[in-house]
C-alpha positions as a Python dict, from the first residue, in 0.01 Angstrom:
ca = {
    (1, 'X'): (0, 0, 0),
    (2, 'X'): (-303, 193, -126),
    (3, 'X'): (-653, 49, -112),
    (4, 'X'): (-891, 178, -378),
    (5, 'X'): (-1224, 172, -200),
    (6, 'X'): (-1505, 55, -425),
    (7, 'X'): (-1818, 184, -250),
    (8, 'X'): (-2058, -99, -183),
    (9, 'X'): (-1810, -365, -295),
    (10, 'X'): (-1518, -352, -48),
    (11, 'X'): (-1400, -682, 97),
    (12, 'X'): (-1314, -775, 452),
    (13, 'X'): (-953, -797, 335),
    (14, 'X'): (-979, -431, 227),
    (15, 'X'): (-1110, -324, 568),
    (16, 'X'): (-845, -533, 744),
    (17, 'X'): (-570, -369, 538),
    (18, 'X'): (-706, -22, 618),
    (19, 'X'): (-715, -107, 988),
    (20, 'X'): (-352, -214, 963),
    (21, 'X'): (-255, 121, 814),
    (22, 'X'): (-291, 106, 436),
    (23, 'X'): (-374, 431, 256),
    (24, 'X'): (-727, 477, 122),
    (25, 'X'): (-861, 643, -191),
    (26, 'X'): (-1214, 605, -319),
    (27, 'X'): (-1292, 483, -667),
    (28, 'X'): (-1351, 779, -898),
    (29, 'X'): (-1633, 594, -1072),
    (30, 'X'): (-1861, 694, -785),
    (31, 'X'): (-1828, 1068, -854),
    (32, 'X'): (-2132, 1102, -1086),
    (33, 'X'): (-2362, 938, -829),
    (34, 'X'): (-2229, 1164, -553),
    (35, 'X'): (-2278, 1476, -765),
    (36, 'X'): (-2629, 1366, -864),
    (37, 'X'): (-2722, 1311, -499),
    (38, 'X'): (-2603, 1657, -396),
    (39, 'X'): (-2788, 1811, -690),
    (40, 'X'): (-3106, 1630, -584),
    (41, 'X'): (-3080, 1788, -238),
    (42, 'X'): (-3055, 2132, -403),
    (43, 'X'): (-3365, 2065, -614),
    (44, 'X'): (-3561, 1941, -313),
    (45, 'X'): (-3473, 2263, -130),
    (46, 'X'): (-3574, 2472, -431),
    (47, 'X'): (-3918, 2312, -426),
    (48, 'X'): (-3958, 2412, -63),
    (49, 'X'): (-4056, 2065, 56),
    (50, 'X'): (-4000, 1992, 426),
    (51, 'X'): (-3739, 1716, 452),
    (52, 'X'): (-3610, 1591, 786),
    (53, 'X'): (-3269, 1724, 879),
    (54, 'X'): (-3231, 1925, 559),
    (55, 'X'): (-3468, 2212, 629),
    (56, 'X'): (-3628, 2098, 955),
    (57, 'X'): (-3510, 2057, 1310),
    (58, 'X'): (-3397, 1725, 1454),
    (59, 'X'): (-3568, 1473, 1681),
    (60, 'X'): (-3871, 1628, 1851),
    (61, 'X'): (-3809, 1946, 1653),
    (62, 'X'): (-3865, 1768, 1321),
    (63, 'X'): (-4181, 1974, 1270),
    (64, 'X'): (-3995, 2304, 1292),
    (65, 'X'): (-3905, 2455, 953),
    (66, 'X'): (-3562, 2615, 930),
    (67, 'X'): (-3525, 2932, 718),
    (68, 'X'): (-3299, 2901, 413),
    (69, 'X'): (-3055, 3151, 561),
    (70, 'X'): (-2995, 2921, 861),
    (71, 'X'): (-2948, 2587, 682),
    (72, 'X'): (-2567, 2595, 697),
    (73, 'X'): (-2577, 2682, 1067),
    (74, 'X'): (-2823, 2396, 1123),
    (75, 'X'): (-2569, 2145, 992),
    (76, 'X'): (-2286, 2294, 1195),
    (77, 'X'): (-2502, 2294, 1508),
    (78, 'X'): (-2595, 1925, 1480),
    (79, 'X'): (-2225, 1837, 1470),
    (80, 'X'): (-2125, 2059, 1762),
    (81, 'X'): (-2420, 1958, 1981),
    (82, 'X'): (-2338, 1588, 1948),
    (83, 'X'): (-1960, 1606, 1978),
    (84, 'X'): (-1994, 1530, 2347),
    (85, 'X'): (-1819, 1196, 2393),
    (86, 'X'): (-1615, 1114, 2702),
    (87, 'X'): (-1337, 878, 2801),
    (88, 'X'): (-1003, 784, 2652),
    (89, 'X'): (-941, 846, 2282),
    (90, 'X'): (-1040, 561, 2053),
    (91, 'X'): (-727, 395, 1906),
    (92, 'X'): (-612, 560, 1584),
    (93, 'X'): (-646, 244, 1367),
    (94, 'X'): (-1011, 209, 1473),
    (95, 'X'): (-1084, 576, 1398),
    (96, 'X'): (-921, 545, 1055),
    (97, 'X'): (-1134, 240, 985),
    (98, 'X'): (-1444, 435, 1091),
    (99, 'X'): (-1346, 717, 854),
    (100, 'X'): (-1299, 473, 566),
    (101, 'X'): (-1636, 312, 636),
    (102, 'X'): (-1803, 653, 633),
    (103, 'X'): (-1623, 740, 310),
    (104, 'X'): (-1747, 419, 150),
    (105, 'X'): (-2103, 485, 264),
    (106, 'X'): (-2123, 847, 150),
    (107, 'X'): (-1957, 769, -183),
    (108, 'X'): (-2251, 553, -287),
    (109, 'X'): (-2447, 865, -373),
    (110, 'X'): (-2748, 820, -147),
    (111, 'X'): (-2657, 1071, 125),
    (112, 'X'): (-2669, 1407, -52),
    (113, 'X'): (-2315, 1516, 34),
    (114, 'X'): (-2094, 1708, -207),
    (115, 'X'): (-1785, 1561, -367),
    (116, 'X'): (-1563, 1817, -193),
    (117, 'X'): (-1677, 1686, 145),
    (118, 'X'): (-1576, 1333, 51),
    (119, 'X'): (-1246, 1461, -86),
    (120, 'X'): (-1164, 1624, 247),
    (121, 'X'): (-1234, 1302, 438),
    (122, 'X'): (-1020, 1111, 188),
    (123, 'X'): (-739, 1368, 209),
    (124, 'X'): (-737, 1353, 589),
    (125, 'X'): (-677, 979, 573),
    (126, 'X'): (-408, 1008, 305),
    (127, 'X'): (-222, 1284, 492),
    (128, 'X'): (-254, 1124, 833),
    (129, 'X'): (-500, 1354, 1010),
    (130, 'X'): (-701, 1143, 1255),
    (131, 'X'): (-973, 1308, 1467),
    (132, 'X'): (-959, 1248, 1841),
    (133, 'X'): (-1275, 1047, 1912),
    (134, 'X'): (-1361, 973, 2277),
    (135, 'X'): (-1437, 605, 2329),
    (136, 'X'): (-1770, 658, 2506),
    (137, 'X'): (-2075, 824, 2355),
    (138, 'X'): (-2414, 763, 2198),
    (139, 'X'): (-2398, 468, 1958),
    (140, 'X'): (-2628, 220, 1790),
    (141, 'X'): (-2995, 299, 1836),
    (142, 'X'): (-3001, 635, 1654),
    (143, 'X'): (-2671, 596, 1476),
    (144, 'X'): (-2322, 642, 1619),
    (145, 'X'): (-2392, 1008, 1682),
    (146, 'X'): (-2123, 1112, 1930),
    (147, 'X'): (-1818, 940, 1776),
    (148, 'X'): (-1909, 1043, 1422),
    (149, 'X'): (-1979, 1397, 1541),
    (150, 'X'): (-1621, 1419, 1668),
    (151, 'X'): (-1501, 1306, 1325),
    (152, 'X'): (-1721, 1564, 1153),
    (153, 'X'): (-1613, 1834, 1399),
    (154, 'X'): (-1251, 1791, 1296),
    (155, 'X'): (-1357, 1838, 933),
    (156, 'X'): (-1499, 2181, 1019),
    (157, 'X'): (-1193, 2272, 1225),
    (158, 'X'): (-1334, 2205, 1572),
    (159, 'X'): (-1199, 1969, 1836),
    (160, 'X'): (-865, 1791, 1817),
    (161, 'X'): (-686, 1565, 1572),
    (162, 'X'): (-370, 1359, 1568),
    (163, 'X'): (-96, 1406, 1310),
    (164, 'X'): (180, 1154, 1366),
    (165, 'X'): (253, 1163, 1739),
    (166, 'X'): (116, 1515, 1788),
    (167, 'X'): (-234, 1602, 1908),
    (168, 'X'): (-334, 1946, 1782),
    (169, 'X'): (-643, 2163, 1755),
    (170, 'X'): (-826, 2030, 1450),
    (171, 'X'): (-785, 2348, 1245),
    (172, 'X'): (-410, 2348, 1314),
    (173, 'X'): (-384, 1978, 1227),
    (174, 'X'): (-553, 2039, 892),
    (175, 'X'): (-333, 2341, 820),
    (176, 'X'): (-19, 2144, 904),
    (177, 'X'): (-85, 1908, 611),
    (178, 'X'): (-215, 2175, 374),
    (179, 'X'): (-589, 2124, 424),
    (180, 'X'): (-866, 2365, 521),
    (181, 'X'): (-1185, 2310, 723),
    (182, 'X'): (-1502, 2277, 520),
    (183, 'X'): (-1828, 2467, 554),
    (184, 'X'): (-2102, 2206, 559),
    (185, 'X'): (-2378, 2217, 300),
    (186, 'X'): (-2743, 2112, 342),
    (187, 'X'): (-2777, 1766, 503),
    (188, 'X'): (-2400, 1715, 525),
    (189, 'X'): (-2369, 1744, 902),
    (190, 'X'): (-2648, 1492, 950),
    (191, 'X'): (-2505, 1259, 685),
    (192, 'X'): (-2163, 1261, 851),
    (193, 'X'): (-2277, 1187, 1205),
    (194, 'X'): (-2572, 957, 1131),
    (195, 'X'): (-2479, 596, 1060),
    (196, 'X'): (-2323, 282, 1207),
    (197, 'X'): (-1959, 331, 1111),
    (198, 'X'): (-1818, 353, 1465),
    (199, 'X'): (-2005, 42, 1581),
    (200, 'X'): (-1904, -140, 1265),
    (201, 'X'): (-1539, -39, 1297),
    (202, 'X'): (-1526, -163, 1657),
    (203, 'X'): (-1696, -490, 1564),
    (204, 'X'): (-1461, -542, 1269),
    (205, 'X'): (-1160, -489, 1494),
    (206, 'X'): (-1305, -749, 1731),
    (207, 'X'): (-1354, -987, 1439),
    (208, 'X'): (-1001, -941, 1305),
    (209, 'X'): (-850, -1000, 1648),
    (210, 'X'): (-1075, -1300, 1715),
    (211, 'X'): (-966, -1457, 1385),
    (212, 'X'): (-602, -1421, 1488),
    (213, 'X'): (-686, -1563, 1830),
    (214, 'X'): (-854, -1868, 1679),
    (215, 'X'): (-554, -1938, 1455),
    (216, 'X'): (-323, -1920, 1756),
    (217, 'X'): (-548, -2146, 1961),
    (218, 'X'): (-553, -2413, 1691),
    (219, 'X'): (-173, -2419, 1695),
    (220, 'X'): (-178, -2435, 2076),
    (221, 'X'): (-436, -2715, 2059),
    (222, 'X'): (-223, -2923, 1825),
    (223, 'X'): (84, -2866, 2044),
    (224, 'X'): (-114, -2956, 2356),
    (225, 'X'): (-237, -3278, 2197),
    (226, 'X'): (120, -3373, 2111),
    (227, 'X'): (252, -3269, 2452),
    (228, 'X'): (-10, -3488, 2623),
    (229, 'X'): (78, -3772, 2386),
    (230, 'X'): (-278, -3754, 2262),
    (231, 'X'): (-431, -3912, 1954),
    (232, 'X'): (-514, -3750, 1624),
    (233, 'X'): (-790, -4007, 1567),
    (234, 'X'): (-1060, -3764, 1693),
    (235, 'X'): (-970, -3541, 1398),
    (236, 'X'): (-1044, -3812, 1140),
    (237, 'X'): (-1256, -3654, 863),
    (238, 'X'): (-1507, -3940, 868),
    (239, 'X'): (-1622, -3830, 1214),
    (240, 'X'): (-1680, -3469, 1115),
    (241, 'X'): (-1850, -3525, 783),
    (242, 'X'): (-2124, -3705, 976),
    (243, 'X'): (-2173, -3398, 1199),
    (244, 'X'): (-2200, -3176, 888),
    (245, 'X'): (-2098, -2843, 1045),
    (246, 'X'): (-1855, -2665, 814),
    (247, 'X'): (-1653, -2507, 1093),
    (248, 'X'): (-1604, -2840, 1268),
    (249, 'X'): (-1490, -3005, 944),
    (250, 'X'): (-1243, -2723, 875),
    (251, 'X'): (-1100, -2715, 1228),
    (252, 'X'): (-1046, -3091, 1224),
    (253, 'X'): (-863, -3057, 892),
    (254, 'X'): (-646, -2777, 1032),
    (255, 'X'): (-553, -2988, 1337),
    (256, 'X'): (-466, -3283, 1115),
    (257, 'X'): (-242, -3062, 905),
    (258, 'X'): (-72, -2917, 1212),
    (259, 'X'): (0, -3262, 1354),
    (260, 'X'): (100, -3425, 1026),
    (261, 'X'): (441, -3589, 1047),
    (262, 'X'): (466, -3552, 1425),
    (263, 'X'): (737, -3777, 1565),
    (264, 'X'): (569, -3760, 1905),
    (265, 'X'): (246, -3898, 1763),
    (266, 'X'): (435, -4172, 1583),
    (267, 'X'): (612, -4269, 1906),
    (268, 'X'): (295, -4397, 2074),
    (269, 'X'): (90, -4534, 1787),
    (270, 'X'): (163, -4884, 1914),
    (271, 'X'): (127, -5004, 2271),
    (272, 'X'): (-70, -4707, 2407),
    (273, 'X'): (-334, -4857, 2637),
    (274, 'X'): (-549, -4543, 2665),
    (275, 'X'): (-888, -4576, 2497),
    (276, 'X'): (-953, -4208, 2434),
    (277, 'X'): (-827, -3861, 2524),
    (278, 'X'): (-987, -3606, 2762),
    (279, 'X'): (-1264, -3381, 2631),
    (280, 'X'): (-1036, -3077, 2609),
    (281, 'X'): (-827, -3254, 2344),
    (282, 'X'): (-1085, -3474, 2177),
    (283, 'X'): (-1358, -3211, 2136),
    (284, 'X'): (-1146, -2936, 1984),
    (285, 'X'): (-1310, -2962, 1640),
    (286, 'X'): (-1660, -2953, 1788),
    (287, 'X'): (-1595, -2650, 2012),
    (288, 'X'): (-1352, -2451, 1799),
    (289, 'X'): (-1551, -2540, 1488),
    (290, 'X'): (-1866, -2393, 1642),
    (291, 'X'): (-1664, -2080, 1726),
    (292, 'X'): (-1542, -2063, 1367),
    (293, 'X'): (-1900, -2089, 1239),
    (294, 'X'): (-2003, -1803, 1469),
    (295, 'X'): (-1716, -1585, 1349),
    (296, 'X'): (-1806, -1658, 988),
    (297, 'X'): (-2168, -1559, 1049),
    (298, 'X'): (-2055, -1239, 1218),
    (299, 'X'): (-1815, -1172, 931),
    (300, 'X'): (-2096, -1207, 676),
    (301, 'X'): (-2313, -959, 866),
    (302, 'X'): (-2029, -710, 906),
    (303, 'X'): (-1928, -741, 541),
    (304, 'X'): (-2280, -633, 445),
    (305, 'X'): (-2288, -355, 704),
    (306, 'X'): (-1947, -223, 602),
    (307, 'X'): (-2074, -179, 246),
    (308, 'X'): (-2411, -28, 330),
    (309, 'X'): (-2560, 320, 345),
    (310, 'X'): (-2685, 381, 697),
    (311, 'X'): (-2771, 748, 739),
    (312, 'X'): (-3113, 914, 722),
    (313, 'X'): (-3294, 1044, 526),
    (314, 'X'): (-3168, 879, 209),
    (315, 'X'): (-3157, 1063, -122),
    (316, 'X'): (-3275, 887, -438),
    (317, 'X'): (-3150, 1118, -710),
    (318, 'X'): (-3319, 933, -994),
    (319, 'X'): (-3658, 1000, -838),
    (320, 'X'): (-3569, 1338, -686),
    (321, 'X'): (-3693, 1219, -350),
    (322, 'X'): (-3571, 1195, 9),
    (323, 'X'): (-3702, 900, 211),
    (324, 'X'): (-3686, 875, 588),
    (325, 'X'): (-3619, 531, 731),
    (326, 'X'): (-3416, 363, 1001),
    (327, 'X'): (-3096, 235, 839),
    (328, 'X'): (-2899, 405, 1117),
    (329, 'X'): (-3006, 138, 1366),
    (330, 'X'): (-2712, -87, 1451),
    (331, 'X'): (-2901, -400, 1560),
    (332, 'X'): (-2729, -624, 1300),
    (333, 'X'): (-2390, -498, 1419),
    (334, 'X'): (-2485, -560, 1782),
    (335, 'X'): (-2582, -920, 1710),
    (336, 'X'): (-2257, -972, 1518),
    (337, 'X'): (-2059, -830, 1810),
    (338, 'X'): (-2243, -1061, 2050),
    (339, 'X'): (-2154, -1359, 1830),
    (340, 'X'): (-1789, -1258, 1830),
    (341, 'X'): (-1795, -1221, 2210),
    (342, 'X'): (-1953, -1566, 2254),
    (343, 'X'): (-1693, -1722, 2026),
    (344, 'X'): (-1407, -1559, 2217),
    (345, 'X'): (-1549, -1683, 2550),
    (346, 'X'): (-1572, -2041, 2425),
    (347, 'X'): (-1226, -2027, 2270),
    (348, 'X'): (-1098, -1925, 2611),
    (349, 'X'): (-1296, -2188, 2799),
    (350, 'X'): (-1139, -2477, 2608),
    (351, 'X'): (-794, -2322, 2601),
}
């Protein structure tokens, strides 16, 4: 199946499908905005204004002006200097999700990249070229610099990439599927490696797996209640409406549905002298419902982050201006990941 990525409007179902292996193309309606953004970068350069990362150094060297003749080398250097991750390769589905997130961000036309750069990233996904991205590296506070640098390095023919089961030098991997490395234009190296796409991809994978875990645990909880000859009375909707929490109400409803028509439950409706079940059975809606609420809050944050533009500086083509900010900071993603982790811990504690 092919997912047409609508920049800024992709759903969690879209990202989940991409993670599971669906092909990605970006919506052609974004092309004018992308072209306008790249043209704005060219005009800014023509005016000779100092703009961070376009014609200046990076970090503490932001005050150093870079000659026009060295601007292409500047972008190549920022990629190569940060492609310094270590550890085992990140799983291919996670890297592909990161690539799709970056594609969706750049295609919104606020990053100053050229259409041909986006087309290469899109073509790599379509033709199955996945950069080898070490799992450990600088992430979050200044953007996911190291992992995204490894992605960008493959686009310029440096590093390694996977094609099917083969790991090849990046240039050879591109050539194998009929692609060529790209020479980065002004700001493009910075735009590719600055952002939260690696953090967001990892958090989304955690969310997708936690959702599957919760579904499995609800089935196990219903089976456990039946196996212990427990009661379904604690799942009565009247109890949960009074508590008001949406997750609790929904989990109780799911447990009722799972136990509906149970012959085991029917076998001890009469003559059972027990007054109530143990906490681990009776409090499933309260605990698992709270976990569901946490996962939903994390999902809402990640849905926003997955559709955002998170590099720096940002290009506003309509005003012909570049603005420096801090959208690369992954604090919202970190909080979402913490919520997912807390939910998983509590799911495990009651299981």
